[in-house]
N, C-alpha and C positions, 0 to 999 in steps of 0.2 A: 668126640673129643674137639671142642670149639680151638680158634685159632690162636685166644691166648695161653692155651693148657699146651698146645702143641711148641710155641715159643718157649714157653718154662724148660721145655726137656730138650729146645736144641743146643748142640754141642757147639762152644764157640770156638773158632780157629784160635791156631796158638801164633799165625801171622796172619796179617791184612794182605790177601792175594787178589782180590776183586778190584777191577779198574782201578788201578795203579799207574800213575804216568812210568813208573819202571818195572820191570818185570822182577816179582818177588818169588824166590824159592819157595815151595810148601815145606821144604823139606829142613832148610837151615835159618831162611829168613832173610838170606842175601839178597840185596838189591843190585840188577843188573843194570846200570847206566848206561853201559855202552856196549848194547846189543845190537846183532844184527839179523834182522828177520825178514822173512818175506810176508810184506803188506798186504800182498795179494791172497796168501794164504789164511782163512780164517782161525782154523787149528792148527797146528803145529807141534812137534816134540824139540824141548828144549833142554838143556844140559845147563847146569850150574855151575859158574866159574868158581866158585867156593869150593863147594861137597863133592862135586860131578856126578850129583845124582839126577836122571832123566826127569821130565815132567813134561806135562803138554800147557802150552799157552794158547789162549784166544784172543785175536787181534780185536779190539773194538773200533770201529771206526764212525766217526761224526759228519755227517752230510750236512752242508749249508748252499744255498743257493741265494745269487743276487740276479737281478733282473734290471733292464734298463729299456725304454723306448727303444725302436730304430732310429737312427739318423735321419732327422728331418720330420721325425712325427714328435719329436719332444712340444709339449706345449711351456714353453718358457715364460716366466714371468719374474717382476723385480722380485731379489730376495730381500726383506724387510731385516732378517736377521744379519746381515752381513755387510759391508761396505757398498758404497752407492756404484760399482760396476761389477756387481754379482747378480747373475739371473740362476734361475734354478725351475727345473720342470715341474709343474704341479701335479704331473701322475709317478715319477719314478724318483724325483729330488733330484738326479743329476745336474750339476752346476757347474759353472765357470764365469771367469771373469770375460766382460766385453760389453760393450758400450749398448745400454738397453735403449730401445726406441719405442715409439706410441704404438707400434703394430706389433709388438709381443716377439719379434724376429730377430735372429742375429744380426 
């Protein structure tokens, strides 16, 4: 059986419970917008405030990072996209207002 045939027989859930901003009860569809969960526990048991049935939830975490040069290691250049007193690091993009001099230093 190919993938298209498998999808043809897939049961559509009554409520959209996956990857939601709020916890959705799979039994009654109630959205819990005032939830208290342990964000350090990936999988945990939860009780619906409307129908009082228990179910499992999975906490999805999105991780992102920002990085910048160490202080004193920036390669500051005049920032042509902003006003005259703005300089930005050509490597990491960190920028600030200052008087720009010919040596590309603060």
